[in-house]
Structure formats: structure tokens, C-alpha cells
N, C-alpha and C positions, 0 to 999 in steps of 0.2 A: 883383447882379449879373445882366444878360439877356444875349441872344444873338440877333441877327437875322442869318438867313442867307440870301443871297439865289442865284440865279446869274448875274443882272445886275443894274446899279447904277438899279435902278425904286426908290428909295426914295419917288420924290416923285410916281412915279404913284397914279391916285386909287384904287385896289383895292389898292394896299399901304400909301399915306399913313394911310388911315382906320382901319388897324389899328396900327400902328407909330406913330401922333403921342404916343401917351402917354406914350412912353418918350423920345421925341425934345425940349426944353424950348428955348425961345427964348434963353435964357441959359447953353446948354451950351456947354462948349468942344470943339473937335471935333479930331483929331490923326489925320492920312490918313497912314499907314505906306507908303511910295513904295518897297518894295523886291520889288513880286513882279513887274519886268519881266525878260524873256528877254534871254540874253546878245546875241542877234543882233538885237534889238529897236533898240538905240542904239549908234550906232557908237563914241562917246565922250561925253566930259561935256557937251558943248554939246548934245546931240541930246536927253537925258536932260533937262537944264534948259528946254529948247524946249517938251517935251511934260508936264512936273512944274511949269513956273515961272508967275507970272500972265501968262496973257494965252495959256497954252500948252492943248491940248485937252483934257487931263483936268484942270488946274487950274480952267478954266472951266466943266467937268463938274460939279465937287464943288460950287464956288461954287455954280451954279442948284440943284443937288439940294438942299441946305442952306438954301436961302433960301426955300423952300414952308414951312420950319418956322420961319421968322422969323431964322434964324441970320446973322449979319453976316459979312461976308466976315472981319473980324480977327477974328474967333473962330475961324478955321479954322486951324489948323497944319499943317505939313509936316516928317516925317521925311524928309531930305534923305540920301539915300546918299552924296554925294560932299562935302556942308559939315557934315552934322552927324559927331559920334562918341558913344562911351558915355557920357560925362558931360551932352552936351545931349539927347541920345535920354531918358536918364532923367530927365532935368527936363521934357521935353515930357509925360512919361507921366504924370508927376506931377500934372502939371498940368492933362490932358484929363479931359473927363467921359465923351466918346467917341470909342473907338479906332477907326478903319476901315481894314479892311484891303482893298485894291481887288484886282482880278481876275489871272491872268497866270499865273505859275509858282510852285508851292506848296512844292517845294521848294527852288527858289532863294530863295524870300522868307523860308524858316526858315533855310536856309543862311547869310543876311544877319542874320537875328536875332541868332545864333549869335556872327557874327563881331563884330556889336556888342557882345555879353555881355549884351541884354537879356530875353533869353528870363524870367528872372525875376520881372524888372518886368513885365514885358504880365503875368507870369501873377496875378503880385500887385496887379494892379490892380482895383478893385470897381467899376469905372462899366459902361458899355454897351458891348459889343460889336458891329460890325457887319462884314459879311463878304461879297463878292462874288466867285462861283466858288472860284478858289484863296484867298481871304477867308476862303470858308467852311469851305472843308477845313482849312486849319490851325490854326482854335480846337477840333480836336479831339486829344486824345492823341495817339490814332494813327488815322489817314485813308488810305483807298486813291485809287489815279490808275486810271482806265481809261484803255484803250489809244485814242486820238484822234489827230488830226494833228500836234499836238506829241510824246506820250507813244505810242510803239510798243508798250508791254507794259504788263502789270497790276504792281502794285509795291505796297506797302504802305511809310507812311513815317511819320515823328515828326513831331507836330505840338504846339500849346502843350495845357498841361492844362488847357482851358477846360472842355472839354467830355467826356464819355465814355458808354459805353453803349449807345450807338446811333451809326448810320453816314449818311451823306447820299451820295444819286448827282446832282451838282448835272451842269444843262445836259440835261436827262431828257428822250430823244426816244424811247423804246423801243427805240433800237439796239439790235442783238445783242449788241456787244461791253459792252455795257452792262449788259444783262441777264446776261449771263456773269459779268461782275464781280461785280454783287448775290448771284448764287446761291454763287459763292466765298466770298465776304465773309459769307455766312449759316453757310454751310456749316462755316466756321471757327470761328465766333463765337455763332451764335443769337440775335446781337442784333438790333432791330428796326433796318430801313433805310428811308429815306425819300428820295422821287424828288423833286427840285426841279425842273421846266420852268422856262426863260425866263421864263416873267410868273408863276411863282407865288415864297413866301418861306413861311420856318418861323420862327418865334419862341421859343426856349427859355428858358425863364423858371421858376426855381425847381423844378425837376426835371419840368415839365410841356411838353409839345412841343406846339404850335398851328400847323395848317398854314392857309395863307393861298392863296388862287388855286388853281391847277391841283397844288402841293404834297400831296403823300398820301404816307401810310405804304404800301408795297408789300409787307414781310414783317414779321411778329412773331417773337417767340422760337419760334413752332411752325413757320413758315415762312409762306406765300404768305397774305397776309391774303384773305380770302373776298371774293367781289366786288371784288376789285382787279383791274385788268387788268396785267400784265406790257408 
């Protein structure tokens, strides 16, 4: 199992592609878990389907992204909040080689995963996990949310038991609230903390963590890494 962590859906960008291409094969089957939407984002099922179904903005984005890896449209499945249920979700998870978690609302994505009772099925998957923003955060047994436009206070949340022992700060822009959150997390856990700006990525594979592009380790177990700017 390996985990690719992003802040934006930039798998197909040249600087990311050259590092992740060894993990993504042309015959892989992809499952996009479309559970990360905010409740205010879609007024009804129709608007949800227009976004995530064929011809929709996010649907076409995923098709374009994986086409760079020679993965065809018919190899990409969707876990649809309105059309799937526990049984169909588990079946799709078992058939997939790659599980993709989109960005959006991490806490609501976990709420819907629990609603479908598929947390264990996801944690038992032995293929590749890819996440963007919220989709990176929920791959951790415990993750933190830094205050931003959607979330007004710091919090710790329960994620999937796929990664542990370090934390990530997604969409890192050196904002004071992000720095404060990382200090708080490090004081509590003394774990490594990695920053992932929008043009960076991290690959966690066999207990090693590889930083790509602008992603970097900000804290190690002892404190701020020497030579690393907050």
C-alpha cells in the first residue's frame, strides 16, 4: 500500500507525474469516493449529479487527469452518495486498484463513510490511495483542521487508519493560523509535520515519506527543522 497526498488535483502536472507514474498503471481501476462535498455546495441531488456525473466539471477533471496515465474512462468508477449503498460501495472498493479521495470537507467525508459503514472496507484495501486536500487529511488515523474560510476553529478529527506517526498541513501558504496549528500539533504529539503547498505532494510508501516539489518537513520530533522556514 502507498499513499499519495496532494493539496490540489495535480497528479497529471509534469513535476508531479514524473514521481507518481511508477505507482499508477494503465490497467488500474480507479474508484473516486465522491463524498467530500459541503452541504451548502449542492442544493439537491440534481446539482450533485451534474457535478460528479458524465459531462460534469469534476467528472471530466478526473477523466483528464487519469488519461495522462493511459487509464481509460471505463476504468474509472464513482462512489455516488445518492445512487450507491453499503453493498455496492464495498463491491466497488474491492474491485478498485486505486482509491481517490477528492478535496472538500474532510469531516463530512468521514461522516458519509461511516454512514455507508465502509470505513473497515477502505482500511482493508491494499492498493494505492490518492487524496487531494481533504482527501489527504482523512487518510490519517487522526488529523487536524486549521482555521480557514470554511472552518473557523482548530480541531482534531478521526480519519481512516491508513497513516499515522506524522501530520500534514495542506494548502500551506505560511499563514499565521497554519503556523499556530502546527505548533499546537507538535506540542501535543512531537511528531513530524509536513507542509504541502498547492504545487507540492508527498508519497508515503513503506514507512518512508518523500517530498515532491515545494512540499517539505517543517517539524521533526525535536522541533522546527533546521534551515526550514515556517
